[in-house]
PDB file of N, CA, C and O in Angstrom:
ATOM      1  N   UNK A   1     -29.357  -7.608  23.009  1.00  0.00           N
ATOM      2  CA  UNK A   1     -29.718  -7.513  22.014  1.00  0.00           C
ATOM      3  C   UNK A   1     -28.369  -5.993  21.104  1.00  0.00           C
ATOM      4  O   UNK A   1     -27.935  -5.792  19.970  1.00  0.00           O
ATOM      5  N   UNK A   2     -28.215  -5.290  22.551  1.00  0.00           N
ATOM      6  CA  UNK A   2     -27.580  -4.183  21.903  1.00  0.00           C
ATOM      7  C   UNK A   2     -26.327  -4.500  21.638  1.00  0.00           C
ATOM      8  O   UNK A   2     -25.734  -4.198  20.603  1.00  0.00           O
ATOM      9  N   UNK A   3     -25.727  -5.337  22.886  1.00  0.00           N
ATOM     10  CA  UNK A   3     -23.942  -5.953  22.919  1.00  0.00           C
ATOM     11  C   UNK A   3     -23.989  -6.238  21.745  1.00  0.00           C
ATOM     12  O   UNK A   3     -23.429  -5.574  20.872  1.00  0.00           O
ATOM     13  N   UNK A   4     -24.838  -7.534  21.487  1.00  0.00           N
ATOM     14  CA  UNK A   4     -24.468  -8.251  20.153  1.00  0.00           C
ATOM     15  C   UNK A   4     -24.314  -7.393  19.353  1.00  0.00           C
ATOM     16  O   UNK A   4     -23.225  -7.430  18.780  1.00  0.00           O
ATOM     17  N   UNK A   5     -25.446  -6.077  18.882  1.00  0.00           N
ATOM     18  CA  UNK A   5     -25.316  -5.354  17.497  1.00  0.00           C
ATOM     19  C   UNK A   5     -23.428  -4.996  17.655  1.00  0.00           C
ATOM     20  O   UNK A   5     -22.514  -5.404  16.938  1.00  0.00           O
ATOM     21  N   UNK A   6     -23.377  -4.044  18.944  1.00  0.00           N
ATOM     22  CA  UNK A   6     -22.099  -4.010  19.161  1.00  0.00           C
ATOM     23  C   UNK A   6     -20.840  -4.695  18.851  1.00  0.00           C
ATOM     24  O   UNK A   6     -19.771  -4.100  18.711  1.00  0.00           O
ATOM     25  N   UNK A   7     -21.023  -6.165  18.731  1.00  0.00           N
ATOM     26  CA  UNK A   7     -19.815  -6.850  18.838  1.00  0.00           C
ATOM     27  C   UNK A   7     -19.935  -6.833  17.481  1.00  0.00           C
ATOM     28  O   UNK A   7     -18.839  -6.540  17.005  1.00  0.00           O
ATOM     29  N   UNK A   8     -21.054  -7.075  16.328  1.00  0.00           N
ATOM     30  CA  UNK A   8     -21.383  -7.425  15.393  1.00  0.00           C
ATOM     31  C   UNK A   8     -20.962  -5.753  14.254  1.00  0.00           C
ATOM     32  O   UNK A   8     -20.856  -5.712  13.028  1.00  0.00           O
ATOM     33  N   UNK A   9     -20.863  -4.971  14.936  1.00  0.00           N
ATOM     34  CA  UNK A   9     -20.364  -3.918  14.543  1.00  0.00           C
ATOM     35  C   UNK A   9     -18.805  -3.413  14.687  1.00  0.00           C
ATOM     36  O   UNK A   9     -18.327  -2.369  14.243  1.00  0.00           O
ATOM     37  N   UNK A  10     -18.118  -4.500  15.470  1.00  0.00           N
ATOM     38  CA  UNK A  10     -16.687  -4.372  15.435  1.00  0.00           C
ATOM     39  C   UNK A  10     -16.376  -5.592  14.809  1.00  0.00           C
ATOM     40  O   UNK A  10     -15.413  -5.207  14.145  1.00  0.00           O
ATOM     41  N   UNK A  11     -16.468  -6.514  14.601  1.00  0.00           N
ATOM     42  CA  UNK A  11     -16.132  -7.764  13.573  1.00  0.00           C
ATOM     43  C   UNK A  11     -16.012  -7.118  12.116  1.00  0.00           C
ATOM     44  O   UNK A  11     -15.261  -7.439  11.195  1.00  0.00           O
ATOM     45  N   UNK A  12     -17.211  -5.867  12.201  1.00  0.00           N
ATOM     46  CA  UNK A  12     -17.342  -5.440  10.326  1.00  0.00           C
ATOM     47  C   UNK A  12     -16.398  -4.140  10.375  1.00  0.00           C
ATOM     48  O   UNK A  12     -16.177  -3.724   9.238  1.00  0.00           O
ATOM     49  N   UNK A  13     -15.991  -3.643  11.047  1.00  0.00           N
ATOM     50  CA  UNK A  13     -15.414  -2.652  11.508  1.00  0.00           C
ATOM     51  C   UNK A  13     -13.369  -3.053  10.655  1.00  0.00           C
ATOM     52  O   UNK A  13     -12.523  -2.601   9.883  1.00  0.00           O
ATOM     53  N   UNK A  14     -13.733  -4.405  11.775  1.00  0.00           N
ATOM     54  CA  UNK A  14     -12.324  -4.970  11.839  1.00  0.00           C
ATOM     55  C   UNK A  14     -11.765  -5.812  10.474  1.00  0.00           C
ATOM     56  O   UNK A  14     -10.595  -6.123  10.254  1.00  0.00           O
ATOM     57  N   UNK A  15     -13.166  -6.138   9.467  1.00  0.00           N
ATOM     58  CA  UNK A  15     -13.288  -7.015   8.506  1.00  0.00           C
ATOM     59  C   UNK A  15     -12.631  -6.155   7.440  1.00  0.00           C
ATOM     60  O   UNK A  15     -11.732  -6.393   6.633  1.00  0.00           O
ATOM     61  N   UNK A  16     -13.390  -5.045   7.702  1.00  0.00           N
ATOM     62  CA  UNK A  16     -12.976  -3.409   6.086  1.00  0.00           C
ATOM     63  C   UNK A  16     -11.845  -3.039   6.489  1.00  0.00           C
ATOM     64  O   UNK A  16     -11.282  -2.436   5.576  1.00  0.00           O
ATOM     65  N   UNK A  17     -11.204  -3.099   7.430  1.00  0.00           N
ATOM     66  CA  UNK A  17      -9.893  -2.708   7.907  1.00  0.00           C
ATOM     67  C   UNK A  17      -8.421  -3.532   7.281  1.00  0.00           C
ATOM     68  O   UNK A  17      -7.325  -3.132   6.886  1.00  0.00           O
ATOM     69  N   UNK A  18      -8.931  -4.587   7.403  1.00  0.00           N
ATOM     70  CA  UNK A  18      -8.482  -6.283   6.879  1.00  0.00           C
ATOM     71  C   UNK A  18      -8.305  -5.905   5.557  1.00  0.00           C
ATOM     72  O   UNK A  18      -7.239  -5.659   4.992  1.00  0.00           O
ATOM     73  N   UNK A  19      -9.699  -5.872   4.997  1.00  0.00           N
ATOM     74  CA  UNK A  19      -9.549  -5.746   3.705  1.00  0.00           C
ATOM     75  C   UNK A  19      -9.271  -4.373   2.428  1.00  0.00           C
ATOM     76  O   UNK A  19      -9.416  -4.342   1.206  1.00  0.00           O
ATOM     77  N   UNK A  20      -8.875  -3.490   3.315  1.00  0.00           N
ATOM     78  CA  UNK A  20      -8.514  -2.205   3.124  1.00  0.00           C
ATOM     79  C   UNK A  20      -7.651  -2.401   2.359  1.00  0.00           C
ATOM     80  O   UNK A  20      -6.651  -2.781   2.968  1.00  0.00           O
ATOM     81  N   UNK A  21      -7.460  -2.328   1.052  1.00  0.00           N
ATOM     82  CA  UNK A  21      -5.786  -1.608   0.195  1.00  0.00           C
ATOM     83  C   UNK A  21      -5.582  -0.356  -0.220  1.00  0.00           C
ATOM     84  O   UNK A  21      -6.301   0.330  -0.947  1.00  0.00           O
ATOM     85  N   UNK A  22      -4.232  -0.015   0.443  1.00  0.00           N
ATOM     86  CA  UNK A  22      -3.653   0.820   0.744  1.00  0.00           C
ATOM     87  C   UNK A  22      -3.116   1.720  -1.173  1.00  0.00           C
ATOM     88  O   UNK A  22      -2.512   1.234  -2.129  1.00  0.00           O
ATOM     89  N   UNK A  23      -3.952   3.660  -0.871  1.00  0.00           N
ATOM     90  CA  UNK A  23      -4.231   3.766  -2.020  1.00  0.00           C
ATOM     91  C   UNK A  23      -2.108   4.132  -2.745  1.00  0.00           C
ATOM     92  O   UNK A  23      -1.157   4.242  -1.972  1.00  0.00           O
ATOM     93  N   UNK A  24      -2.003   4.223  -4.277  1.00  0.00           N
ATOM     94  CA  UNK A  24      -1.353   5.250  -3.784  1.00  0.00           C
ATOM     95  C   UNK A  24      -1.180   5.409  -5.224  1.00  0.00           C
ATOM     96  O   UNK A  24      -1.028   4.565  -6.107  1.00  0.00           O
ATOM     97  N   UNK A  25      -1.253   7.038  -5.270  1.00  0.00           N
ATOM     98  CA  UNK A  25      -1.340   8.556  -6.559  1.00  0.00           C
ATOM     99  C   UNK A  25      -0.237   9.145  -6.889  1.00  0.00           C
ATOM    100  O   UNK A  25       0.450   9.978  -6.297  1.00  0.00           O
ATOM    101  N   UNK A  26      -0.136   8.647  -7.864  1.00  0.00           N
ATOM    102  CA  UNK A  26       0.552   9.385  -9.299  1.00  0.00           C
ATOM    103  C   UNK A  26       0.312  10.319  -8.982  1.00  0.00           C
ATOM    104  O   UNK A  26      -0.839  10.722  -9.152  1.00  0.00           O
ATOM    105  N   UNK A  27       1.329  11.169  -8.334  1.00  0.00           N
ATOM    106  CA  UNK A  27       0.611  12.986  -8.050  1.00  0.00           C
ATOM    107  C   UNK A  27       1.247  13.559  -9.782  1.00  0.00           C
ATOM    108  O   UNK A  27       0.460  14.156 -10.517  1.00  0.00           O
ATOM    109  N   UNK A  28       2.161  13.384 -10.073  1.00  0.00           N
ATOM    110  CA  UNK A  28       2.853  14.098 -11.157  1.00  0.00           C
ATOM    111  C   UNK A  28       2.310  13.743 -12.438  1.00  0.00           C
ATOM    112  O   UNK A  28       2.628  14.361 -13.454  1.00  0.00           O
ATOM    113  N   UNK A  29       1.594  12.882 -12.440  1.00  0.00           N
ATOM    114  CA  UNK A  29       0.644  11.767 -13.724  1.00  0.00           C
ATOM    115  C   UNK A  29       1.818  11.140 -14.811  1.00  0.00           C
ATOM    116  O   UNK A  29       1.652  11.054 -16.027  1.00  0.00           O
ATOM    117  N   UNK A  30       2.913  10.770 -14.136  1.00  0.00           N
ATOM    118  CA  UNK A  30       4.200  10.169 -15.239  1.00  0.00           C
ATOM    119  C   UNK A  30       3.410   8.880 -15.663  1.00  0.00           C
ATOM    120  O   UNK A  30       3.484   8.562 -16.850  1.00  0.00           O
ATOM    121  N   UNK A  31       2.790   8.240 -14.961  1.00  0.00           N
ATOM    122  CA  UNK A  31       2.697   6.344 -15.039  1.00  0.00           C
ATOM    123  C   UNK A  31       3.742   5.889 -14.127  1.00  0.00           C
ATOM    124  O   UNK A  31       4.179   4.849 -14.619  1.00  0.00           O
ATOM    125  N   UNK A  32       4.146   6.062 -13.417  1.00  0.00           N
ATOM    126  CA  UNK A  32       5.086   5.621 -11.981  1.00  0.00           C
ATOM    127  C   UNK A  32       5.429   6.405 -11.054  1.00  0.00           C
ATOM    128  O   UNK A  32       5.321   7.631 -11.030  1.00  0.00           O
ATOM    129  N   UNK A  33       6.007   5.447  -9.978  1.00  0.00           N
ATOM    130  CA  UNK A  33       5.826   6.531  -8.459  1.00  0.00           C
ATOM    131  C   UNK A  33       7.110   6.276  -8.266  1.00  0.00           C
ATOM    132  O   UNK A  33       7.916   5.369  -8.477  1.00  0.00           O
ATOM    133  N   UNK A  34       7.057   7.681  -7.653  1.00  0.00           N
ATOM    134  CA  UNK A  34       8.420   8.665  -7.091  1.00  0.00           C
ATOM    135  C   UNK A  34       8.520   7.372  -5.649  1.00  0.00           C
ATOM    136  O   UNK A  34       7.660   6.564  -5.299  1.00  0.00           O
ATOM    137  N   UNK A  35      10.025   7.636  -5.035  1.00  0.00           N
ATOM    138  CA  UNK A  35       9.698   7.952  -3.678  1.00  0.00           C
ATOM    139  C   UNK A  35       8.982   8.101  -2.774  1.00  0.00           C
ATOM    140  O   UNK A  35       8.573   7.364  -1.878  1.00  0.00           O
ATOM    141  N   UNK A  36       8.735   9.798  -3.224  1.00  0.00           N
ATOM    142  CA  UNK A  36       7.838  10.332  -2.412  1.00  0.00           C
ATOM    143  C   UNK A  36       6.497  10.030  -2.686  1.00  0.00           C
ATOM    144  O   UNK A  36       5.910   9.805  -1.627  1.00  0.00           O
ATOM    145  N   UNK A  37       5.622   9.911  -3.863  1.00  0.00           N
ATOM    146  CA  UNK A  37       4.445   9.428  -3.736  1.00  0.00           C
ATOM    147  C   UNK A  37       4.046   7.706  -2.681  1.00  0.00           C
ATOM    148  O   UNK A  37       3.125   7.307  -1.968  1.00  0.00           O
ATOM    149  N   UNK A  38       5.751   7.017  -3.317  1.00  0.00           N
ATOM    150  CA  UNK A  38       5.079   5.866  -2.166  1.00  0.00           C
ATOM    151  C   UNK A  38       4.921   5.958  -1.398  1.00  0.00           C
ATOM    152  O   UNK A  38       4.010   5.349  -0.836  1.00  0.00           O
ATOM    153  N   UNK A  39       6.253   7.382  -0.406  1.00  0.00           N
ATOM    154  CA  UNK A  39       5.881   7.701   1.276  1.00  0.00           C
ATOM    155  C   UNK A  39       4.524   8.208   1.416  1.00  0.00           C
ATOM    156  O   UNK A  39       3.661   7.729   2.152  1.00  0.00           O
ATOM    157  N   UNK A  40       4.445   8.877   0.906  1.00  0.00           N
ATOM    158  CA  UNK A  40       3.159   9.372   0.961  1.00  0.00           C
ATOM    159  C   UNK A  40       2.149   8.174   1.473  1.00  0.00           C
ATOM    160  O   UNK A  40       1.798   8.119   2.652  1.00  0.00           O
ATOM    161  N   UNK A  41       1.676   7.139   0.400  1.00  0.00           N
ATOM    162  CA  UNK A  41       0.778   5.808   0.889  1.00  0.00           C
ATOM    163  C   UNK A  41       1.909   5.146   1.906  1.00  0.00           C
ATOM    164  O   UNK A  41       1.721   5.142   3.123  1.00  0.00           O
ATOM    165  N   UNK A  42       2.802   4.729   1.451  1.00  0.00           N
ATOM    166  CA  UNK A  42       3.244   4.205   2.968  1.00  0.00           C
ATOM    167  C   UNK A  42       4.342   4.773   3.776  1.00  0.00           C
ATOM    168  O   UNK A  42       5.462   4.908   3.283  1.00  0.00           O
ATOM    169  N   UNK A  43       3.995   5.215   5.362  1.00  0.00           N
ATOM    170  CA  UNK A  43       5.020   6.192   6.274  1.00  0.00           C
ATOM    171  C   UNK A  43       5.877   5.190   5.766  1.00  0.00           C
ATOM    172  O   UNK A  43       5.942   5.656   4.628  1.00  0.00           O
ATOM    173  N   UNK A  44       6.553   4.225   5.718  1.00  0.00           N
ATOM    174  CA  UNK A  44       7.136   3.450   6.574  1.00  0.00           C
ATOM    175  C   UNK A  44       8.468   3.959   5.128  1.00  0.00           C
ATOM    176  O   UNK A  44       9.346   4.736   5.503  1.00  0.00           O
ATOM    177  N   UNK A  45       8.501   3.643   4.106  1.00  0.00           N
ATOM    178  CA  UNK A  45       8.676   3.489   3.184  1.00  0.00           C
ATOM    179  C   UNK A  45      10.480   4.034   3.571  1.00  0.00           C
ATOM    180  O   UNK A  45      10.676   4.718   4.575  1.00  0.00           O
ATOM    181  N   UNK A  46      11.457   3.696   2.806  1.00  0.00           N
ATOM    182  CA  UNK A  46      12.609   4.199   2.998  1.00  0.00           C
ATOM    183  C   UNK A  46      13.270   3.788   1.338  1.00  0.00           C
ATOM    184  O   UNK A  46      12.961   3.051   0.402  1.00  0.00           O
ATOM    185  N   UNK A  47      14.309   4.739   1.670  1.00  0.00           N
ATOM    186  CA  UNK A  47      15.181   4.223  -0.118  1.00  0.00           C
ATOM    187  C   UNK A  47      15.478   3.067  -0.535  1.00  0.00           C
ATOM    188  O   UNK A  47      15.495   2.590  -1.670  1.00  0.00           O
ATOM    189  N   UNK A  48      15.934   2.249   1.411  1.00  0.00           N
ATOM    190  CA  UNK A  48      15.835   0.935   0.513  1.00  0.00           C
ATOM    191  C   UNK A  48      15.453   0.496   0.351  1.00  0.00           C
ATOM    192  O   UNK A  48      15.758  -0.373  -0.465  1.00  0.00           O
ATOM    193  N   UNK A  49      14.029   0.592   1.091  1.00  0.00           N
ATOM    194  CA  UNK A  49      12.818  -0.338   0.453  1.00  0.00           C
ATOM    195  C   UNK A  49      12.819   0.102  -0.859  1.00  0.00           C
ATOM    196  O   UNK A  49      13.257  -0.687  -1.697  1.00  0.00           O
ATOM    197  N   UNK A  50      12.323   1.471  -1.318  1.00  0.00           N
ATOM    198  CA  UNK A  50      12.012   1.492  -2.507  1.00  0.00           C
ATOM    199  C   UNK A  50      13.080   1.271  -3.460  1.00  0.00           C
ATOM    200  O   UNK A  50      12.759   1.286  -4.648  1.00  0.00           O
ATOM    201  N   UNK A  51      14.569   1.022  -3.086  1.00  0.00           N
ATOM    202  CA  UNK A  51      15.533   0.228  -3.950  1.00  0.00           C
ATOM    203  C   UNK A  51      14.995  -1.360  -4.175  1.00  0.00           C
ATOM    204  O   UNK A  51      15.006  -1.865  -5.297  1.00  0.00           O
ATOM    205  N   UNK A  52      14.732  -1.765  -3.510  1.00  0.00           N
ATOM    206  CA  UNK A  52      14.020  -3.059  -3.394  1.00  0.00           C
ATOM    207  C   UNK A  52      13.097  -3.158  -4.378  1.00  0.00           C
ATOM    208  O   UNK A  52      13.289  -3.884  -5.353  1.00  0.00           O
ATOM    209  N   UNK A  53      11.955  -2.407  -4.212  1.00  0.00           N
ATOM    210  CA  UNK A  53      10.717  -2.450  -5.227  1.00  0.00           C
ATOM    211  C   UNK A  53      10.804  -1.840  -6.352  1.00  0.00           C
ATOM    212  O   UNK A  53       9.892  -1.878  -7.178  1.00  0.00           O
ATOM    213  N   UNK A  54      12.342  -0.949  -6.599  1.00  0.00           N
ATOM    214  CA  UNK A  54      12.611  -0.573  -7.799  1.00  0.00           C
ATOM    215  C   UNK A  54      13.168  -2.454  -8.747  1.00  0.00           C
ATOM    216  O   UNK A  54      14.232  -2.971  -8.404  1.00  0.00           O
ATOM    217  N   UNK A  55      12.951  -2.621  -9.007  1.00  0.00           N
ATOM    218  CA  UNK A  55      13.310  -4.276  -9.669  1.00  0.00           C
ATOM    219  C   UNK A  55      14.344  -3.760 -10.841  1.00  0.00           C
ATOM    220  O   UNK A  55      15.205  -4.514 -11.296  1.00  0.00           O
ATOM    221  N   UNK A  56      14.184  -2.454 -11.270  1.00  0.00           N
ATOM    222  CA  UNK A  56      14.570  -3.008 -12.973  1.00  0.00           C
ATOM    223  C   UNK A  56      15.921  -1.167 -12.425  1.00  0.00           C
ATOM    224  O   UNK A  56      16.592  -0.487 -13.201  1.00  0.00           O
ATOM    225  N   UNK A  57      15.868  -1.116 -11.897  1.00  0.00           N
ATOM    226  CA  UNK A  57      16.950   0.365 -10.979  1.00  0.00           C
ATOM    227  C   UNK A  57      16.762   1.457 -12.025  1.00  0.00           C
ATOM    228  O   UNK A  57      17.739   2.071 -12.455  1.00  0.00           O
ATOM    229  N   UNK A  58      15.332   1.747 -12.505  1.00  0.00           N
ATOM    230  CA  UNK A  58      15.176   3.102 -12.883  1.00  0.00           C
ATOM    231  C   UNK A  58      15.022   3.735 -12.510  1.00  0.00           C
ATOM    232  O   UNK A  58      14.753   4.715 -13.206  1.00  0.00           O
ATOM    233  N   UNK A  59      15.020   3.878 -11.149  1.00  0.00           N
ATOM    234  CA  UNK A  59      14.466   5.104 -10.171  1.00  0.00           C
ATOM    235  C   UNK A  59      12.911   5.376  -9.557  1.00  0.00           C
ATOM    236  O   UNK A  59      12.562   6.032  -8.575  1.00  0.00           O
ATOM    237  N   UNK A  60      12.143   4.624 -10.512  1.00  0.00           N
ATOM    238  CA  UNK A  60      11.189   4.722 -10.347  1.00  0.00           C
ATOM    239  C   UNK A  60       9.869   3.284 -10.454  1.00  0.00           C
ATOM    240  O   UNK A  60      10.016   2.345 -11.237  1.00  0.00           O
ATOM    241  N   UNK A  61       8.890   3.388  -9.687  1.00  0.00           N
ATOM    242  CA  UNK A  61       8.137   1.893  -9.599  1.00  0.00           C
ATOM    243  C   UNK A  61       7.209   1.383 -10.656  1.00  0.00           C
ATOM    244  O   UNK A  61       6.586   2.321 -11.152  1.00  0.00           O
ATOM    245  N   UNK A  62       7.092   0.945 -10.851  1.00  0.00           N
ATOM    246  CA  UNK A  62       6.093   1.222 -11.735  1.00  0.00           C
ATOM    247  C   UNK A  62       4.411   0.271 -11.757  1.00  0.00           C
ATOM    248  O   UNK A  62       4.551   0.073 -10.550  1.00  0.00           O
ATOM    249  N   UNK A  63       3.869  -0.008 -11.882  1.00  0.00           N
ATOM    250  CA  UNK A  63       2.485  -0.807 -11.570  1.00  0.00           C
ATOM    251  C   UNK A  63       2.979  -2.042 -11.825  1.00  0.00           C
ATOM    252  O   UNK A  63       2.344  -2.896 -11.206  1.00  0.00           O
ATOM    253  N   UNK A  64       3.634  -2.370 -12.321  1.00  0.00           N
ATOM    254  CA  UNK A  64       4.133  -4.394 -12.057  1.00  0.00           C
ATOM    255  C   UNK A  64       5.244  -4.461 -10.654  1.00  0.00           C
ATOM    256  O   UNK A  64       5.179  -5.175  -9.653  1.00  0.00           O
ATOM    257  N   UNK A  65       6.036  -3.643 -10.961  1.00  0.00           N
ATOM    258  CA  UNK A  65       7.355  -3.885  -9.702  1.00  0.00           C
ATOM    259  C   UNK A  65       6.078  -3.420  -8.000  1.00  0.00           C
ATOM    260  O   UNK A  65       6.245  -4.014  -6.935  1.00  0.00           O
ATOM    261  N   UNK A  66       4.921  -2.283  -8.185  1.00  0.00           N
ATOM    262  CA  UNK A  66       4.422  -1.813  -7.245  1.00  0.00           C
ATOM    263  C   UNK A  66       3.347  -2.956  -6.615  1.00  0.00           C
ATOM    264  O   UNK A  66       3.073  -2.946  -5.415  1.00  0.00           O
ATOM    265  N   UNK A  67       2.728  -4.008  -7.615  1.00  0.00           N
ATOM    266  CA  UNK A  67       2.254  -5.466  -7.488  1.00  0.00           C
ATOM    267  C   UNK A  67       2.916  -6.550  -7.257  1.00  0.00           C
ATOM    268  O   UNK A  67       2.374  -7.405  -6.558  1.00  0.00           O
ATOM    269  N   UNK A  68       4.099  -6.757  -7.726  1.00  0.00           N
ATOM    270  CA  UNK A  68       4.891  -7.736  -6.865  1.00  0.00           C
ATOM    271  C   UNK A  68       5.391  -7.687  -5.876  1.00  0.00           C
ATOM    272  O   UNK A  68       5.608  -8.686  -5.192  1.00  0.00           O
ATOM    273  N   UNK A  69       5.807  -6.102  -5.437  1.00  0.00           N
ATOM    274  CA  UNK A  69       5.639  -5.577  -4.150  1.00  0.00           C
ATOM    275  C   UNK A  69       4.755  -6.566  -3.211  1.00  0.00           C
ATOM    276  O   UNK A  69       5.015  -7.572  -2.551  1.00  0.00           O
ATOM    277  N   UNK A  70       3.601  -5.809  -3.464  1.00  0.00           N
ATOM    278  CA  UNK A  70       2.727  -6.266  -2.595  1.00  0.00           C
ATOM    279  C   UNK A  70       2.266  -7.740  -2.443  1.00  0.00           C
ATOM    280  O   UNK A  70       1.935  -8.233  -1.365  1.00  0.00           O
ATOM    281  N   UNK A  71       2.282  -8.616  -4.036  1.00  0.00           N
ATOM    282  CA  UNK A  71       2.557  -9.948  -3.581  1.00  0.00           C
ATOM    283  C   UNK A  71       3.233 -10.937  -3.264  1.00  0.00           C
ATOM    284  O   UNK A  71       2.949 -12.104  -2.992  1.00  0.00           O
ATOM    285  N   UNK A  72       4.712 -10.024  -3.358  1.00  0.00           N
ATOM    286  CA  UNK A  72       5.704 -10.841  -2.320  1.00  0.00           C
ATOM    287  C   UNK A  72       5.389 -10.015  -0.996  1.00  0.00           C
ATOM    288  O   UNK A  72       6.543  -9.697  -0.707  1.00  0.00           O
ATOM    289  N   UNK A  73       4.360  -9.288   0.297  1.00  0.00           N
ATOM    290  CA  UNK A  73       4.337  -8.825   1.182  1.00  0.00           C
ATOM    291  C   UNK A  73       5.434  -8.012   1.936  1.00  0.00           C
ATOM    292  O   UNK A  73       5.652  -7.839   3.135  1.00  0.00           O
ATOM    293  N   UNK A  74       6.313  -7.386   0.298  1.00  0.00           N
ATOM    294  CA  UNK A  74       7.548  -6.559   0.483  1.00  0.00           C
ATOM    295  C   UNK A  74       7.264  -5.286   1.717  1.00  0.00           C
ATOM    296  O   UNK A  74       7.885  -4.934   2.719  1.00  0.00           O
ATOM    297  N   UNK A  75       5.797  -4.766   0.946  1.00  0.00           N
ATOM    298  CA  UNK A  75       4.846  -3.644   1.632  1.00  0.00           C
ATOM    299  C   UNK A  75       3.173  -4.098   0.760  1.00  0.00           C
ATOM    300  O   UNK A  75       2.932  -4.695  -0.289  1.00  0.00           O
ATOM    301  N   UNK A  76       2.189  -3.385   1.952  1.00  0.00           N
ATOM    302  CA  UNK A  76       1.076  -3.801   2.097  1.00  0.00           C
ATOM    303  C   UNK A  76       0.381  -3.742   0.596  1.00  0.00           C
ATOM    304  O   UNK A  76       0.702  -2.909  -0.251  1.00  0.00           O
ATOM    305  N   UNK A  77      -0.554  -4.692   0.420  1.00  0.00           N
ATOM    306  CA  UNK A  77      -1.397  -4.341  -0.416  1.00  0.00           C
ATOM    307  C   UNK A  77      -2.059  -3.528  -0.761  1.00  0.00           C
ATOM    308  O   UNK A  77      -2.779  -3.695  -1.746  1.00  0.00           O
TER     309      UNK A  77
END
């Protein structure tokens, strides 16, 4: 029984991790995300990836651009 409980706990932890969402914080409160803010949430963020996500090339990523990148699989959701 103890092994079953441990196995069930491991499966539950794995499922929770798989469903976890990355939280991006707008630290300066301007309503968009800078490369620094996205790098804090996504440590593998590069300038090139940021440029790809910034669809309108305004130098910032808004909520729609972030969602589009997540839905496209460009970055994790």
